[in-house]
C-alpha positions, 0 to 999 in steps of 0.5 A: 708876215710870217703866215704869208711866207709859210702860204707862199712857200706851201702854195709853190710846193703843192701844185702837184697836189691840185694836178693830181686832183684834177687828173683824179676828176678827170679820170673819173668823169672820162676827161670832163668836168661835172659842169660840162657833163650836166650841160651835155646831159640837158643838151642831149635831153632837149634834143631828143624832146625836140625830135619826139616833138617833131615826129609827133607833129609829122605823124599826127598831122593827117589824123588832126585833119592838118598838112603836115608841116615842112620839115625844114621849118621844123628843123628851123623851129628846133634850132632856134629854140636850142639857140635861144636856150643857149643864150638865156644860159639854160645849159650854162653853169649854175649854182642851183637849178630851179624846175619852175624857172626852167619851165618858165623859160621853156614856155616863154621861148617856145611861144616866141620861136613859134610867133618867129615861124608863123611870121616867116611863113606868112611872109613867104606865103605858105599854106592856109592851115599855117595857123594849125601847123604852128599851134601843133609845132609849138604845142608838142615842143612845149609839152615834151620839152616841159616834161623832159626838164621836170623829170630830169629836175625830179630825178636829179634832187632825188639823187641828191637826197640820197647822197648821189652825185653831190658836189664836194664844196669847200667853204672859205670863212668859218664865221656867222654867214660861213656856218649860215651857208653850211647850215643851208647846203646841209638842209638842202642836198637837193641843190647838190653841194655837199659841204665838206668843211671850212677854210679859215686861218682864224675861224669864229666859232659860234656862242656855244663853241661848235661848228656844223663842219671841221676846220680843214686848214687855212688859205695855204692849205687849199691845194691840199684839201682840194686834193684830198676831198675831190672839191669841185665847188668853193664858196667864198663867205666873209672871212678875216683874211686880207683882200690880197689872200682871197684873190689868190684864193679865187685866182688859184681855184680857176687855176685848179678848174674849181667853180667859185661863188661868193656871198656879197657884203651887205647880202641882206639888201641884194636883190634879183634886180641888180644894176651894175656899172663900172667906173674904170675897173670899179664896179657899182652895184644898185640893187632895186628892191621891190617898194611895198608902198609902190604901185606894183603892190597896189596891183598886187592886192587888187589882183588877191581880191580878185583871185580870192573872190574866184577861189570862195566861189570855187571852193563853195561846196567844199567850203559849205561841207566843211562848215556843216561838219564843224556845226555838227562836231562842235556846234556854233561858232563856225569860225575860229577867230584869233588876233594876229599882226598884219602890215605896218603892225596893225592887228586883225582877226583872223579866221580859220574853221574851228578844228579843236574842242575849247581849251580848259588850261594852258594859256598862250602866255604860259606856252609862249615860255616854253618856246625853245630858242629861235623856234617859232610857235605853231602846231597843236599847243598843249594837249592835243584837242583836235576833233577827228574832223578837225584833223582832217580839216588841218592836214587838207589845209581846209581850215584855212579857207575862211582866210579868203574873207580876210583877203576880200576885207583887204586884211591879208593877201594871198601870199605873203609872211604868215601873220603872228600873235601880238604877244609873240610878236613883242617878243620876237621884235627884241630877239630876231633879226629883221622881224619887224620888217616882215610887217612891211606888207600884208600877211598871206595865207601862204608864203615864200617861207611856208612852201619851203618847209618853214611851218610850225615849230621851225626856225624863226630867224630862217623864216624871217630870212625867207619872208624878207626875200620874198618882199624885196624880190616880189613879182607876180611870177614869184606869186604864182610859184608861191601858189604852185609850190603851195598846191604840191605841198599840200598834196605831197604832204600832211599838214600838222601845223598852224 
């Protein structure tokens, strides 16, 4: 009761602090909130790209042997694209922005609008080269809008990584999930959120007694902390604070013009496919996770084999060169075979090109004892036994190409959690939260965790978290994203792991 009395007194006495903070933000932002400024920047960029696309479609028509499309249709096309963008939330407030998701929306929206324009012009009886005009209009718009979005995301992510334009973020709740949230934001500055501290009356420190950031106060210190640190984003995680206190905090954040996000209870079971129904004022949330035993995964594995067969043929010259190089440097056998654990705990022999000289000491069991807590195995274990060719094969991931044969045999998938050795699986099942759940699907050559930097000797609990997210939110689009991100990762950075 005393704490609530203090909270009420301080909150009644400190609105001026929040007002000063808002005034200072408005002065710096020329009267606009950061989210509004960012939305206007995206709108202005899209408008400029649509205008450029329209000019390109008009100016190049004669050279392409196509009559120029009427300006009114180009204008209607641009307005419809912008309108659908608004309806799809392309200019709304989001906690984070994903480049590939924006590209997907751009391609989808421009295609649908182009088909609508084509149908409308066909009805009113426009010229015979209508199809060519529409395709040119769509192609220029899709290319320019995509290029603009990619450039904008790239420049924004680069600025965030250099500590520019970050939004000071306050985390309410200093428990396990609060610390995990802070860790994620610190690891991914490209999101644009800079955690500055916790707000918690009764913080729960880690086992070693440490916290990644300071506790800046309790719930009644919200106005002071917001004003002192110019907070723009608040994230509410699990807290021991009563329900009424948290609601009061949310209301006060809204009054201060702050963006608020929540980490829901049972967050492990929240997927991207949610159904929300209301009974009176009570929402019922039903999550619809992907079913690893369902028909969609049967289709996935069938597509995997077809794509793997295509890549086997496509990469055959490279595979033959690598095999010849291994034969000349290490002799037979060409493949390194290692027992791994896959779907439903079944073991199989995973294939790679040999890249190392034979081991003479340092058994796997001895190495397992040297692993730091919450660290996955991988990389060059013990003494570096790689041959010069092996170093090149590992850095370019060419040594992984034989795993396409594992996919064709049905032992692996193109995309999924990376398989681990049986001796490590036995250890991790006992010590790592939700580790066994990774085995619901086939192991993959690449995965959602790997494209987010979790390769080699990285956090095992983080890797398991990303892997289970992939399983429960699986879609063909998610697989395509992983393939694109894998290509970018191989091109951008050398590989030193697995």
